[in-house]
N, CA, C and O atoms as a GROMACS GRO file, in nm:
protein
  256
    1MET      N    1   9.689   1.773  -3.739
    1MET     CA    2   9.666   1.874  -3.644
    1MET      C    3   9.592   1.987  -3.701
    1MET      O    4   9.622   2.016  -3.817
    2THR      N    5   9.509   2.051  -3.648
    2THR     CA    6   9.410   2.169  -3.686
    2THR      C    7   9.503   2.285  -3.685
    2THR      O    8   9.575   2.303  -3.587
    3LYS      N    9   9.506   2.372  -3.795
    3LYS     CA   10   9.576   2.489  -3.797
    3LYS      C   11   9.498   2.615  -3.794
    3LYS      O   12   9.545   2.728  -3.782
    4GLY      N   13   9.376   2.583  -3.806
    4GLY     CA   14   9.272   2.714  -3.801
    4GLY      C   15   9.118   2.676  -3.799
    4GLY      O   16   9.081   2.561  -3.823
    5VAL      N   17   9.042   2.763  -3.772
    5VAL     CA   18   8.907   2.754  -3.760
    5VAL      C   19   8.837   2.869  -3.834
    5VAL      O   20   8.873   2.984  -3.810
    6GLY      N   21   8.737   2.844  -3.924
    6GLY     CA   22   8.672   2.952  -3.986
    6GLY      C   23   8.533   2.918  -4.038
    6GLY      O   24   8.459   2.840  -3.978
    7THR      N   25   8.501   2.977  -4.146
    7THR     CA   26   8.364   2.982  -4.204
    7THR      C   27   8.372   2.935  -4.349
    7THR      O   28   8.447   2.999  -4.422
    8MET      N   29   8.304   2.833  -4.402
    8MET     CA   30   8.317   2.775  -4.519
    8MET      C   31   8.180   2.799  -4.575
    8MET      O   32   8.079   2.783  -4.507
    9THR      N   33   8.180   2.846  -4.722
    9THR     CA   34   8.055   2.883  -4.788
    9THR      C   35   8.051   2.814  -4.914
    9THR      O   36   8.144   2.812  -4.994
   10PHE      N   37   7.917   2.746  -4.932
   10PHE     CA   38   7.893   2.677  -5.045
   10PHE      C   39   7.810   2.764  -5.146
   10PHE      O   40   7.704   2.815  -5.108
   11LYS      N   41   7.854   2.781  -5.262
   11LYS     CA   42   7.762   2.849  -5.377
   11LYS      C   43   7.684   2.729  -5.439
   11LYS      O   44   7.738   2.627  -5.481
   12ARG      N   45   7.543   2.754  -5.438
   12ARG     CA   46   7.448   2.673  -5.484
   12ARG      C   47   7.373   2.731  -5.603
   12ARG      O   48   7.373   2.853  -5.617
   13GLU      N   49   7.314   2.659  -5.685
   13GLU     CA   50   7.249   2.694  -5.799
   13GLU      C   51   7.112   2.732  -5.738
   13GLU      O   52   7.061   2.660  -5.652
   14PHE      N   53   7.052   2.850  -5.786
   14PHE     CA   54   6.930   2.892  -5.775
   14PHE      C   55   6.873   2.924  -5.606
   14PHE      O   56   6.758   2.956  -5.574
   15VAL      N   57   6.971   2.908  -5.528
   15VAL     CA   58   6.917   2.939  -5.368
   15VAL      C   59   7.033   3.019  -5.321
   15VAL      O   60   7.134   3.032  -5.391
   16SER      N   61   7.019   3.073  -5.202
   16SER     CA   62   7.120   3.146  -5.131
   16SER      C   63   7.244   3.050  -5.090
   16SER      O   64   7.241   2.927  -5.092
   17LEU      N   65   7.345   3.127  -5.056
   17LEU     CA   66   7.467   3.054  -5.009
   17LEU      C   67   7.455   2.979  -4.881
   17LEU      O   68   7.385   3.021  -4.788
   18LEU      N   69   7.517   2.875  -4.875
   18LEU     CA   70   7.514   2.788  -4.744
   18LEU      C   71   7.641   2.807  -4.669
   18LEU      O   72   7.747   2.767  -4.717
   19HIS      N   73   7.636   2.867  -4.550
   19HIS     CA   74   7.752   2.901  -4.455
   19HIS      C   75   7.751   2.810  -4.352
   19HIS      O   76   7.648   2.791  -4.287
   20LEU      N   77   7.874   2.739  -4.326
   20LEU     CA   78   7.900   2.659  -4.221
   20LEU      C   79   8.009   2.720  -4.142
   20LEU      O   80   8.108   2.770  -4.196
   21ASN      N   81   7.992   2.717  -4.008
   21ASN     CA   82   8.082   2.801  -3.917
   21ASN      C   83   8.164   2.709  -3.838
   21ASN      O   84   8.130   2.591  -3.828
   22ASN      N   85   8.269   2.755  -3.779
   22ASN     CA   86   8.361   2.662  -3.696
   22ASN      C   87   8.414   2.526  -3.785
   22ASN      O   88   8.420   2.412  -3.738
   23VAL      N   89   8.446   2.559  -3.900
   23VAL     CA   90   8.509   2.457  -3.994
   23VAL      C   91   8.669   2.456  -3.960
   23VAL      O   92   8.735   2.560  -3.954
   24MET      N   93   8.720   2.328  -3.939
   24MET     CA   94   8.867   2.325  -3.908
   24MET      C   95   8.953   2.317  -4.034
   24MET      O   96   8.905   2.254  -4.128
   25TYR      N   97   9.059   2.367  -4.046
   25TYR     CA   98   9.155   2.367  -4.147
   25TYR      C   99   9.262   2.272  -4.106
   25TYR      O  100   9.330   2.299  -4.007
   26VAL      N  101   9.282   2.154  -4.178
   26VAL     CA  102   9.380   2.055  -4.148
   26VAL      C  103   9.477   2.041  -4.264
   26VAL      O  104   9.442   1.970  -4.358
   27PRO      N  105   9.589   2.097  -4.269
   27PRO     CA  106   9.679   2.092  -4.367
   27PRO      C  107   9.724   1.927  -4.397
   27PRO      O  108   9.752   1.847  -4.307
   28GLY      N  109   9.725   1.900  -4.522
   28GLY     CA  110   9.765   1.771  -4.572
   28GLY      C  111   9.634   1.668  -4.584
   28GLY      O  112   9.640   1.561  -4.644
   29LEU      N  113   9.531   1.713  -4.527
   29LEU     CA  114   9.418   1.621  -4.555
   29LEU      C  115   9.369   1.616  -4.695
   29LEU      O  116   9.329   1.716  -4.756
   30LYS      N  117   9.374   1.483  -4.748
   30LYS     CA  118   9.349   1.449  -4.880
   30LYS      C  119   9.199   1.474  -4.908
   30LYS      O  120   9.176   1.507  -5.024
   31LYS      N  121   9.109   1.466  -4.838
   31LYS     CA  122   8.962   1.478  -4.862
   31LYS      C  123   8.901   1.585  -4.770
   31LYS      O  124   8.944   1.609  -4.657
   32ASN      N  125   8.792   1.649  -4.831
   32ASN     CA  126   8.722   1.749  -4.742
   32ASN      C  127   8.620   1.676  -4.676
   32ASN      O  128   8.548   1.597  -4.737
   33LEU      N  129   8.610   1.699  -4.551
   33LEU     CA  130   8.516   1.623  -4.478
   33LEU      C  131   8.410   1.730  -4.410
   33LEU      O  132   8.452   1.811  -4.328
   34VAL      N  133   8.280   1.728  -4.445
   34VAL     CA  134   8.181   1.801  -4.386
   34VAL      C  135   8.094   1.704  -4.314
   34VAL      O  136   8.057   1.595  -4.358
   35LEU      N  137   8.067   1.756  -4.201
   35LEU     CA  138   7.983   1.659  -4.097
   35LEU      C  139   7.844   1.683  -4.149
   35LEU      O  140   7.801   1.795  -4.173
   36VAL      N  141   7.779   1.580  -4.164
   36VAL     CA  142   7.636   1.571  -4.215
   36VAL      C  143   7.554   1.638  -4.106
   36VAL      O  144   7.462   1.714  -4.136
   37ALA      N  145   7.582   1.615  -3.988
   37ALA     CA  146   7.504   1.670  -3.888
   37ALA      C  147   7.495   1.826  -3.877
   37ALA      O  148   7.402   1.891  -3.830
   38THR      N  149   7.617   1.873  -3.932
   38THR     CA  150   7.624   2.018  -3.932
   38THR      C  151   7.509   2.076  -4.031
   38THR      O  152   7.431   2.166  -3.999
   39ILE      N  153   7.511   2.007  -4.162
   39ILE     CA  154   7.423   2.046  -4.268
   39ILE      C  155   7.280   2.020  -4.216
   39ILE      O  156   7.192   2.103  -4.240
   40GLU      N  157   7.252   1.909  -4.145
   40GLU     CA  158   7.139   1.890  -4.102
   40GLU      C  159   7.080   1.995  -4.005
   40GLU      O  160   6.961   2.027  -4.001
   41ASP      N  161   7.185   2.047  -3.923
   41ASP     CA  162   7.136   2.151  -3.835
   41ASP      C  163   7.092   2.286  -3.913
   41ASP      O  164   7.021   2.368  -3.854
   42LYS      N  165   7.131   2.306  -4.030
   42LYS     CA  166   7.108   2.416  -4.132
   42LYS      C  167   6.975   2.390  -4.174
   42LYS      O  168   6.927   2.488  -4.232
   43GLY      N  169   6.900   2.293  -4.164
   43GLY     CA  170   6.764   2.269  -4.199
   43GLY      C  171   6.761   2.168  -4.319
   43GLY      O  172   6.663   2.170  -4.393
   44TYR      N  173   6.852   2.091  -4.338
   44TYR     CA  174   6.855   2.010  -4.463
   44TYR      C  175   6.854   1.864  -4.429
   44TYR      O  176   6.910   1.822  -4.328
   45ASP      N  177   6.785   1.780  -4.521
   45ASP     CA  178   6.807   1.616  -4.510
   45ASP      C  179   6.916   1.607  -4.617
   45ASP      O  180   6.920   1.678  -4.718
   46VAL      N  181   7.007   1.507  -4.580
   46VAL     CA  182   7.119   1.471  -4.659
   46VAL      C  183   7.093   1.319  -4.697
   46VAL      O  184   7.073   1.232  -4.613
   47VAL      N  185   7.096   1.297  -4.847
   47VAL     CA  186   7.080   1.187  -4.908
   47VAL      C  187   7.185   1.148  -4.990
   47VAL      O  188   7.222   1.225  -5.078
   48PHE      N  189   7.243   1.030  -4.974
   48PHE     CA  190   7.332   0.972  -5.068
   48PHE      C  191   7.279   0.854  -5.149
   48PHE      O  192   7.227   0.755  -5.098
   49ASN      N  193   7.298   0.876  -5.290
   49ASN     CA  194   7.242   0.770  -5.377
   49ASN      C  195   7.321   0.756  -5.499
   49ASN      O  196   7.346   0.856  -5.566
   50LYS      N  197   7.364   0.638  -5.534
   50LYS     CA  198   7.460   0.623  -5.644
   50LYS      C  199   7.567   0.709  -5.668
   50LYS      O  200   7.596   0.753  -5.780
   51GLY      N  201   7.635   0.737  -5.546
   51GLY     CA  202   7.764   0.812  -5.563
   51GLY      C  203   7.756   0.956  -5.567
   51GLY      O  204   7.852   1.031  -5.583
   52LYS      N  205   7.622   0.995  -5.549
   52LYS     CA  206   7.601   1.157  -5.537
   52LYS      C  207   7.525   1.190  -5.412
   52LYS      O  208   7.446   1.110  -5.363
   53GLY      N  209   7.550   1.305  -5.361
   53GLY     CA  210   7.493   1.348  -5.245
   53GLY      C  211   7.380   1.467  -5.266
   53GLY      O  212   7.409   1.562  -5.338
   54TYR      N  213   7.266   1.461  -5.210
   54TYR     CA  214   7.156   1.563  -5.222
   54TYR      C  215   7.109   1.608  -5.110
   54TYR      O  216   7.095   1.536  -5.011
   55LEU      N  217   7.082   1.726  -5.112
   55LEU     CA  218   7.024   1.817  -4.980
   55LEU      C  219   6.877   1.852  -5.016
   55LEU      O  220   6.847   1.898  -5.126
   56LYS      N  221   6.797   1.831  -4.927
   56LYS     CA  222   6.657   1.872  -4.938
   56LYS      C  223   6.629   1.959  -4.815
   56LYS      O  224   6.643   1.917  -4.700
   57HIS      N  225   6.585   2.091  -4.847
   57HIS     CA  226   6.553   2.168  -4.739
   57HIS      C  227   6.438   2.140  -4.676
   57HIS      O  228   6.347   2.103  -4.750
   58TYR      N  229   6.410   2.147  -4.541
   58TYR     CA  230   6.288   2.112  -4.473
   58TYR      C  231   6.176   2.194  -4.519
   58TYR      O  232   6.074   2.145  -4.567
   59ALA      N  233   6.196   2.331  -4.504
   59ALA     CA  234   6.086   2.423  -4.501
   59ALA      C  235   6.077   2.449  -4.660
   59ALA      O  236   5.962   2.458  -4.702
   60LEU      N  237   6.163   2.459  -4.737
   60LEU     CA  238   6.136   2.490  -4.884
   60LEU      C  239   6.111   2.373  -4.964
   60LEU      O  240   6.036   2.389  -5.061
   61GLY      N  241   6.161   2.255  -4.942
   61GLY     CA  242   6.132   2.156  -5.009
   61GLY      C  243   6.210   2.128  -5.130
   61GLY      O  244   6.189   2.032  -5.203
   62GLN      N  245   6.298   2.213  -5.148
   62GLN     CA  246   6.396   2.203  -5.272
   62GLN      C  247   6.488   2.105  -5.251
   62GLN      O  248   6.540   2.087  -5.141
   63VAL      N  249   6.518   2.026  -5.368
   63VAL     CA  250   6.620   1.927  -5.356
   63VAL      C  251   6.733   1.965  -5.451
   63VAL      O  252   6.712   1.994  -5.569
   64LYS      N  253   6.857   1.963  -5.395
   64LYS     CA  254   6.985   2.000  -5.471
   64LYS      C  255   7.084   1.899  -5.467
   64LYS      O  256   7.192   1.916  -5.524
   0.00000   0.00000   0.00000
């Protein structure tokens, strides 16, 4: 059951913070789930390779 909704901020190297709005807090959830579509809506491609996730910004071309 969702106990709250708020904003989540990711600190990234060399670029500005990434803010995700309307993130739900679910007590007892053992894994953090970030919807890939939400990150894509922020202008990023999301790629998973060999157990790691990478973000590439459409406009900037930066890969993290």
